[in-house]
C-alpha positions as CSV (number, residue, x, y, z in Angstrom):
1,X,0.0,0.0,0.0
2,X,2.9,2.4,0.7
3,X,4.1,1.9,-3.0
4,X,0.5,2.7,-4.2
5,X,0.4,5.8,-2.1
6,X,3.7,7.0,-3.5
7,X,2.5,6.2,-7.0
8,X,-0.7,8.3,-6.4
9,X,1.4,11.2,-5.0
10,X,3.6,11.3,-8.1
11,X,0.7,11.0,-10.6
12,X,0.6,14.2,-12.7
13,X,-3.2,14.3,-12.6
14,X,-3.1,14.1,-8.8
15,X,-0.6,16.9,-8.6
16,X,-2.8,19.0,-10.9
17,X,-5.8,18.4,-8.7
18,X,-3.9,19.4,-5.6
19,X,-2.8,22.7,-7.3
20,X,-6.3,23.4,-8.6
21,X,-7.8,23.0,-5.2
22,X,-5.3,25.5,-3.7
23,X,-7.1,28.3,-5.7
24,X,-9.0,30.4,-3.0
25,X,-12.8,30.7,-3.3
26,X,-14.7,33.1,-1.1
27,X,-17.7,30.7,-0.7
28,X,-15.6,27.7,0.1
29,X,-13.4,29.7,2.6
30,X,-16.5,30.9,4.4
31,X,-18.1,27.4,4.3
32,X,-21.2,28.8,2.6
33,X,-21.3,26.3,-0.3
34,X,-24.3,24.2,1.0
35,X,-26.2,26.8,3.2
36,X,-29.6,27.4,1.6
37,X,-29.9,30.8,3.3
38,X,-26.6,32.0,1.9
39,X,-27.4,30.8,-1.6
40,X,-30.8,32.6,-1.4
41,X,-29.2,35.8,-0.2
42,X,-26.7,35.8,-3.0
43,X,-29.3,34.9,-5.7
44,X,-31.5,37.7,-4.4
45,X,-28.6,40.1,-4.8
46,X,-28.0,39.0,-8.4
47,X,-31.7,39.2,-9.2
48,X,-32.1,42.7,-7.8
49,X,-31.5,45.2,-10.7
50,X,-30.9,48.0,-8.1
51,X,-28.0,46.4,-6.4
52,X,-24.4,47.6,-6.9
53,X,-23.2,44.7,-9.1
54,X,-23.8,46.8,-12.2
55,X,-25.7,43.9,-13.9
56,X,-28.8,45.9,-14.2
57,X,-31.7,43.6,-14.9
58,X,-29.9,41.2,-17.2
59,X,-29.8,38.3,-14.7
60,X,-33.3,38.9,-13.6
61,X,-34.5,38.9,-17.3
62,X,-32.7,35.6,-18.0
63,X,-34.3,34.1,-15.0
64,X,-37.8,35.4,-15.8
65,X,-37.5,34.1,-19.4
66,X,-37.5,30.6,-18.0
67,X,-40.4,31.2,-15.7
68,X,-42.9,33.5,-17.5
69,X,-43.8,32.3,-21.0
70,X,-46.3,35.2,-21.7
71,X,-44.1,37.7,-23.4
72,X,-46.7,40.5,-23.2
73,X,-47.0,40.0,-19.4
74,X,-43.2,40.0,-19.2
75,X,-42.7,43.1,-21.3
76,X,-45.3,45.1,-19.3
77,X,-43.9,44.0,-15.9
78,X,-42.5,46.8,-13.7
79,X,-40.1,45.6,-11.0
80,X,-40.9,46.8,-7.4
81,X,-38.7,44.9,-5.0
82,X,-37.2,41.7,-3.7
83,X,-37.7,40.3,-0.2
84,X,-35.7,37.6,1.6
85,X,-37.7,35.5,4.1
86,X,-39.8,38.5,5.2
87,X,-42.8,37.5,3.2
88,X,-44.2,34.6,5.1
89,X,-40.7,33.0,5.2
90,X,-40.6,32.6,1.4
91,X,-36.9,32.3,0.5
92,X,-37.0,34.8,-2.4
93,X,-40.1,37.0,-3.0
94,X,-40.0,39.2,-6.2
95,X,-42.9,41.6,-6.7
96,X,-43.8,43.4,-9.9
97,X,-46.9,45.5,-10.5
98,X,-48.6,42.7,-12.5
99,X,-47.1,39.5,-11.1
100,X,-45.3,37.8,-8.2
101,X,-42.4,35.3,-8.2
102,X,-42.0,33.1,-5.1
103,X,-38.9,30.9,-5.0
104,X,-38.5,28.1,-2.5
105,X,-34.8,27.1,-2.4
106,X,-33.8,23.6,-1.3
107,X,-30.2,22.3,-1.3
108,X,-30.0,19.2,0.9
109,X,-33.4,19.1,2.5
110,X,-36.9,18.4,1.3
111,X,-39.9,20.7,1.7
112,X,-41.5,20.6,5.1
113,X,-45.0,19.2,5.4
114,X,-47.5,21.5,3.6
115,X,-44.8,24.2,3.3
116,X,-45.4,24.9,-0.4
117,X,-49.2,24.8,0.0
118,X,-48.9,27.4,2.9
119,X,-47.0,29.7,0.6
120,X,-49.6,29.3,-2.2
121,X,-52.4,30.1,0.2
122,X,-50.6,33.1,1.6
123,X,-50.1,34.7,-1.9
124,X,-53.7,34.2,-2.9
125,X,-55.0,35.7,0.4
126,X,-52.6,38.7,0.6
127,X,-52.2,39.5,-3.1
128,X,-55.6,38.8,-4.7
129,X,-55.3,42.0,-6.7
130,X,-52.2,40.4,-8.5
131,X,-53.5,37.5,-10.5
132,X,-50.2,36.2,-11.9
133,X,-48.4,34.1,-9.3
134,X,-45.4,32.1,-10.3
135,X,-44.1,29.6,-7.8
136,X,-40.6,28.2,-8.3
137,X,-39.1,25.2,-6.6
138,X,-35.3,25.5,-6.9
139,X,-33.0,22.5,-6.2
140,X,-29.5,21.4,-7.4
141,X,-30.9,19.0,-10.0
142,X,-34.4,20.3,-10.6
143,X,-36.3,17.6,-8.6
144,X,-40.1,17.6,-8.3
145,X,-41.7,18.8,-5.0
146,X,-43.4,15.9,-3.1
147,X,-46.8,17.4,-2.5
148,X,-47.5,20.4,-4.7
149,X,-47.6,20.4,-8.5
150,X,-48.3,24.1,-8.9
151,X,-44.6,24.9,-8.6
152,X,-42.3,25.4,-11.6
153,X,-39.3,23.1,-11.2
154,X,-36.0,24.9,-11.5
155,X,-32.3,23.8,-11.1
156,X,-29.0,25.3,-10.2
157,X,-27.7,24.1,-13.6
158,X,-30.0,26.8,-15.1
159,X,-28.7,29.3,-12.6
160,X,-25.1,28.4,-13.5
161,X,-25.9,28.7,-17.2
162,X,-27.3,32.2,-16.9
163,X,-24.4,33.3,-14.7
164,X,-22.0,32.1,-17.4
165,X,-24.0,34.1,-20.0
166,X,-23.8,37.2,-17.8
167,X,-20.0,36.9,-17.3
168,X,-19.5,36.6,-21.1
169,X,-21.6,39.6,-21.9
170,X,-19.1,42.1,-23.3
171,X,-21.0,45.3,-23.0
172,X,-21.6,44.9,-19.3
173,X,-19.4,47.1,-17.1
174,X,-19.6,44.7,-14.1
175,X,-18.2,46.0,-10.8
176,X,-14.7,44.5,-10.4
177,X,-15.3,43.1,-7.0
178,X,-18.7,41.9,-8.0
179,X,-17.2,40.0,-10.9
180,X,-14.9,38.1,-8.5
181,X,-17.8,37.3,-6.2
182,X,-19.9,36.1,-9.1
183,X,-17.1,34.0,-10.6
184,X,-16.5,32.4,-7.2
185,X,-20.2,31.7,-6.8
186,X,-20.4,30.0,-10.2
187,X,-17.3,27.9,-9.4
188,X,-18.9,27.0,-6.0
189,X,-22.2,25.9,-7.7
190,X,-20.4,23.8,-10.3
191,X,-18.1,22.2,-7.8
192,X,-20.3,21.6,-4.8
193,X,-23.8,21.3,-6.2
194,X,-23.5,20.2,-9.8
195,X,-20.1,18.5,-9.3
196,X,-19.2,19.2,-12.9
197,X,-16.1,21.4,-12.5
198,X,-12.9,20.1,-14.1
199,X,-11.7,19.2,-10.6
200,X,-14.7,17.0,-10.0
201,X,-14.2,15.2,-13.3
202,X,-10.4,14.8,-12.5
203,X,-11.2,13.5,-9.0
204,X,-13.6,10.9,-10.5
205,X,-10.9,9.7,-12.9
206,X,-8.3,9.5,-10.2
207,X,-10.7,7.5,-7.9
208,X,-11.3,5.0,-10.7
209,X,-7.6,4.6,-11.3
210,X,-6.6,4.4,-7.6
211,X,-9.8,3.1,-5.9
212,X,-8.2,0.7,-3.5
213,X,-5.7,3.4,-2.4
214,X,-8.4,6.0,-1.8
215,X,-10.6,3.5,0.1
216,X,-7.6,2.7,2.3
217,X,-7.0,6.4,3.0
218,X,-10.7,7.0,3.8
219,X,-10.8,4.1,6.2
220,X,-8.1,5.8,8.2
221,X,-9.3,9.4,8.1
222,X,-13.1,9.1,7.8
223,X,-13.4,8.4,11.5
224,X,-14.8,11.5,13.2
225,X,-12.6,11.0,16.3
226,X,-9.4,10.5,14.3
227,X,-10.1,13.6,12.2
228,X,-10.9,15.8,15.2
229,X,-7.9,14.6,17.1
230,X,-5.6,15.3,14.2
231,X,-7.1,18.8,13.9
232,X,-6.6,19.5,17.6
233,X,-3.0,18.3,17.4
234,X,-2.4,20.6,14.6
235,X,-3.9,23.6,16.4
236,X,-1.9,22.8,19.6
237,X,1.3,22.6,17.6
238,X,0.7,26.2,16.4
239,X,-0.8,27.6,19.5
240,X,1.1,26.2,22.5
241,X,4.7,27.5,23.0
242,X,7.2,24.7,23.2
243,X,4.5,22.1,22.4
244,X,5.5,18.5,22.8
245,X,3.2,15.8,21.4
246,X,2.4,13.0,23.8
247,X,1.6,9.3,23.2
248,X,-1.0,9.0,20.4
249,X,-4.6,7.8,20.6
250,X,-7.4,8.2,18.2
251,X,-9.7,9.9,20.7
252,X,-7.1,11.9,22.8
253,X,-4.9,14.8,22.0
254,X,-2.1,14.2,24.6
255,X,0.6,16.8,25.0
256,X,3.0,18.5,27.3
257,X,5.6,21.3,27.0
258,X,9.3,21.2,26.6
259,X,9.9,22.7,30.0
260,X,7.8,19.9,31.7
261,X,9.2,17.1,29.6
262,X,12.7,18.1,30.6
263,X,11.8,17.4,34.2
264,X,9.2,14.6,33.9
265,X,11.2,12.0,31.9
266,X,9.7,8.7,30.7
267,X,9.6,6.1,33.4
268,X,10.5,2.4,33.3
269,X,7.5,0.4,34.1
270,X,6.2,-3.1,33.6
271,X,2.6,-1.9,34.2
272,X,0.2,-0.7,31.6
273,X,1.6,2.4,30.1
274,X,1.2,5.1,27.5
275,X,3.3,4.2,24.5
276,X,6.0,6.7,25.3
277,X,5.8,6.0,29.1
278,X,5.3,9.6,30.1
279,X,4.5,10.0,33.8
280,X,2.3,13.1,33.2
281,X,0.4,14.6,30.2
282,X,-2.3,17.1,29.4
283,X,-5.2,15.7,27.5
284,X,-8.1,16.8,25.4
285,X,-10.5,13.8,25.5
286,X,-13.2,13.3,22.9
287,X,-16.2,11.8,24.6
288,X,-18.6,11.0,21.8
289,X,-21.4,9.3,23.8
290,X,-21.5,12.2,26.2
291,X,-21.3,14.7,23.2
292,X,-18.5,16.7,24.9
293,X,-14.8,17.3,24.9
294,X,-12.8,17.3,28.2
295,X,-9.6,19.0,29.1
296,X,-7.7,17.4,32.0
297,X,-4.3,16.8,33.6
298,X,-3.4,13.1,33.9
299,X,-0.7,11.5,36.2
300,X,0.0,7.9,35.4
301,X,0.5,5.1,37.9
302,X,3.7,3.9,36.2
303,X,5.8,5.1,39.1
304,X,3.9,5.3,42.4
305,X,6.6,7.3,44.2
306,X,6.6,10.0,41.5
307,X,2.8,9.8,41.3
308,X,2.5,10.5,45.1
309,X,5.1,13.3,44.9
310,X,3.2,15.0,42.1
311,X,-0.2,14.6,43.8
312,X,1.2,16.2,47.0
313,X,2.6,19.1,45.1
314,X,-0.5,19.6,43.0
315,X,-2.8,19.6,45.9
316,X,-0.6,22.1,47.9
317,X,-0.7,24.4,44.9
318,X,-4.5,24.3,44.5
319,X,-5.1,21.9,41.6
320,X,-8.3,19.9,41.9
321,X,-8.1,16.1,41.9
322,X,-11.2,14.3,40.5
323,X,-10.3,10.8,41.7
324,X,-8.1,10.9,44.8
325,X,-8.8,7.2,45.6
326,X,-7.2,6.0,42.3
327,X,-3.5,5.7,41.6
328,X,-4.0,7.0,38.1
329,X,-5.0,10.5,38.9
330,X,-6.9,13.2,37.0
331,X,-6.8,16.9,37.8
332,X,-8.8,20.0,36.8
333,X,-11.1,18.2,34.3
334,X,-13.3,20.7,32.5
335,X,-15.9,19.8,29.8
336,X,-17.6,21.7,27.0
337,X,-20.4,20.5,24.7
338,X,-19.3,19.2,21.2
339,X,-21.5,18.2,18.3
340,X,-19.7,15.2,16.7
341,X,-22.1,15.5,13.7
342,X,-20.0,18.5,12.7
343,X,-16.8,16.6,12.4
344,X,-16.3,17.6,8.8
345,X,-16.9,21.3,9.6
346,X,-13.4,22.6,10.1
347,X,-14.5,26.1,11.2
348,X,-16.7,24.5,13.9
349,X,-13.8,22.2,15.1
350,X,-11.5,25.2,15.3
351,X,-14.1,27.3,17.2
352,X,-14.5,24.5,19.8
353,X,-10.8,24.1,20.1
354,X,-10.4,27.8,20.8
355,X,-13.2,27.5,23.4
356,X,-11.5,24.7,25.3
357,X,-8.0,26.1,24.8
358,X,-9.1,29.4,26.3
359,X,-10.1,27.5,29.5
360,X,-7.0,25.2,29.4
361,X,-4.3,27.8,28.7
362,X,-4.0,29.3,32.2
363,X,-4.1,25.8,33.8
364,X,-1.3,24.7,31.4
365,X,0.8,27.7,32.4
366,X,0.1,27.3,36.1
367,X,0.9,23.5,36.0
368,X,4.2,24.2,34.1
369,X,5.1,26.8,36.7
370,X,4.4,24.4,39.6
371,X,6.5,21.6,38.1
372,X,9.4,23.9,37.2
373,X,9.5,25.5,40.7
374,X,9.4,22.0,42.3
375,X,11.8,20.2,39.9
376,X,14.4,19.3,42.6
377,X,11.8,17.6,44.8
378,X,10.3,15.9,41.7
379,X,13.6,14.5,40.4
380,X,14.3,13.0,43.9
381,X,11.2,11.0,43.7
382,X,12.3,9.0,40.6
383,X,13.0,5.4,41.5
């Protein structure tokens, strides 16, 4: 398998894919690629001829040409405004003097029970003076709504097609920043919703060629605990001065500092032990069943003389022991909630790391100061 991994790494297609994915994209950076609310907000901005993108009504006209087949009605229509979720929670509400367009946008979810029917009834009751109501059901692939056949089915492939047309229109003086945003949005749609960007196609070809290799990799990184632990180790390396990584475990980020490890050396023990036989480590424990992460100090029972010495010093200095009756002791354990369903959401993982680290940082510093100031007594306790 090592040879196959090296072969994949040297593959020119794989190297091209890696380079292509390094290109920054605003929507991917902000993790907005699958949020319905953010898509609706951006689409409403594109559709509004009064916004500062300098598109005028060209995108709106292209969209309306798919929805309204009566050319006379379309030619006579005078735009009034666009609303976002303020009109009975309709995702995009576009009002003209002679017609109304209501767009329900669904990325990953289905419509809620009677949701579309509720919108239909609302429009008929509040806007009886406007007889032309066009109801649009927007999804990545143009799927049919489950319960209401009054809606016009619309897809993000149509949205992408019209955005491409707008970007290619030579006479438009599109705002420079707006062009970048729109290009990024088009790329995000194609990559994350339609999955038809060159990178998607290249990824599919690579998977077909190296299926066993990719499957092996995914078996070792797909685990939520493995992934989160690796992310926490990365953050600790960059956040904690003189960080020293401790014995590895898939559900623990174990670590210490250079100052502490210079004093608390590995112990010789025939008993159960951490891989590197450290007598003391800080830990961030991932407790999935309890849906939380816990920071704690852990003193092993590998060397009971050292264990008792550290316990005496820690208690004198005000650290709190959670299990005094055990030889393997835990101090200052603090827990915060963690949603393990978000394990692929890097921004969420980082925010929770920052939350637990903010609590842990002063304890880490205090513990280091205690150990350094008592190093002579501690070294005497080694067997």
